[in-house]
N, C-alpha and C positions, 0 to 999 in steps of 0.2 A: 503493501500500498503506500501509496506518494505520502512525503509530508503535509501536503495540503491536506489530502485526505484523511489523514491521521488527525489534523487540527479539527477538520471539520466533525468528524466521530467526537471529538473532544467536548465539542461546542454541544453538540445533541444530546450527550450524555449529561453534561453538567446542567442544562437545561431542562431534562426529563427528571432528575436527581432532586434539583433546587429550582422549581419553575417560578419565575419572576410574576408578580402583580397575582397572586394566590389570592383568593378569599375574595368577599364582596367590598363593594363601593360603599365609602363612610354616607354620601351622600345618595338619593335614589338613582334615578337615570333610566336608561332602556335596558331591557332583560330579552333575552333569547336562549333558549336551548338547541343544542346540536346534537345529533347521534348518529355514529356510524354503525349501522348493525352487523356488517361482515367481521368487523374487529372487536366489536363492543365500547368502543370507545365513546363518553357521553363530557358534554360539558354545559357549562351555563355562561353564556357574557353578560357583565356589567358595562355598561357603559354610558358615559356622561357626555352628551353634544351639547355647543351652547355657541351660539354663533356660524355654525354650520362647521367647528371644529369638533375632533374629539380631544374633549379635555382631560379625561380620564377612562381609564379601562381596566378593567379587573376579571376572572374567570374562577371557577370552581369547577371541578371534575375529575375524572379517573380515565385513564388508558394507556395504550402502548406509548414506548418511549419518543417515537416520531410524533406522534400527536401531541403528547404533552410538551414535548420542543418547540414544537409549531407554535402552539396557542400561547405559552412563555413569551417566546423572541416576535410575535405576532404583536403582544400587547407594547412590548417595547418601540416595535417599528412604529407603530399606528398613532399612540401617544403624540397629540399636540398637531396632527395632520388634519388638513381640512376633509371633507367627504369627497372631494374631487378628487385629492392626493390618494386617499384612503383606496378610492374606486380604482386609481391607477395602480399601485402597489396590490391591489387584491390579483388585477389581472396579469400582473409580468407575473406574481408567486404562480398564478395557476398555469402560466406559459413554461413557467421554470421546471416545476412538478411533472408536467406532462412533456418535457421536452422539446416543447415549440419553440421557434425563435422569440425572442421579447419585441414587443410592438415598436416601431419606429417612434422615437420621442419618450420612451417609455423611462421615467425616474430609476436611477441606479438602484439596486436591489441591495447591496452593502451586505450587511450580516446574513441576510436570507439565502444568500449562494450556499450557504453551510447544506442547504436543500436540495442540491442539484443533482445529486446521485440517486434520489428518490425515483425519477425516471425509469431508471433501469429496473425497479418494483413496480410494476403496476399495482400490485395488490396493496401497495403502502401509499398509492398516491391519494387514495381517499383518507388515509390517517393524516396526512399532512395537510391536507385541505379542508378538514372539517371544521376547524375553527375560523378559517378564512371565509367559508359559506355561511357560517352563521354572523360572521362580522357583516358580510354585504347585507344580509336580509333585517338585522339589526338597524344599521344605518340608512335602510331604505325604508323601514316603518312595516316590515313584514309583521304579520302575528301569529304566521304558521310554525311551529319547530323545524328545525333542518334535519333533513336526513340525507345522508350520503347515497342512498339508493332510490 
């Protein structure tokens, strides 16, 4: 395994063992549940949006290492982003984990690149994507829980 792959694996393991922004928000905000029936991953996102900006985000749930790390890193990546910027990152992340080229003009994914190898394991794409699909739904006012199926 290359040094870069080793580093990526370490980042994913770190976030899966010590997830960031885990828990509920102190203030209310929006809430959305997500479920990946294939792997059993479940999460609840809590998002505070004000003036079209993700002011704060937290989550609770349980799942595999990829799902947990993805939710953890996503919460860090999207805090402080406008809904439009968040949508662009969500779209870019979907392209990354499915192995498609990034859309022209897409913002750099930075730390999210640790999930680039997920596209080599199609059964893990839904694990990595669960939090992101759930975030898109909560940002756009959907009311139905999210399922990857």
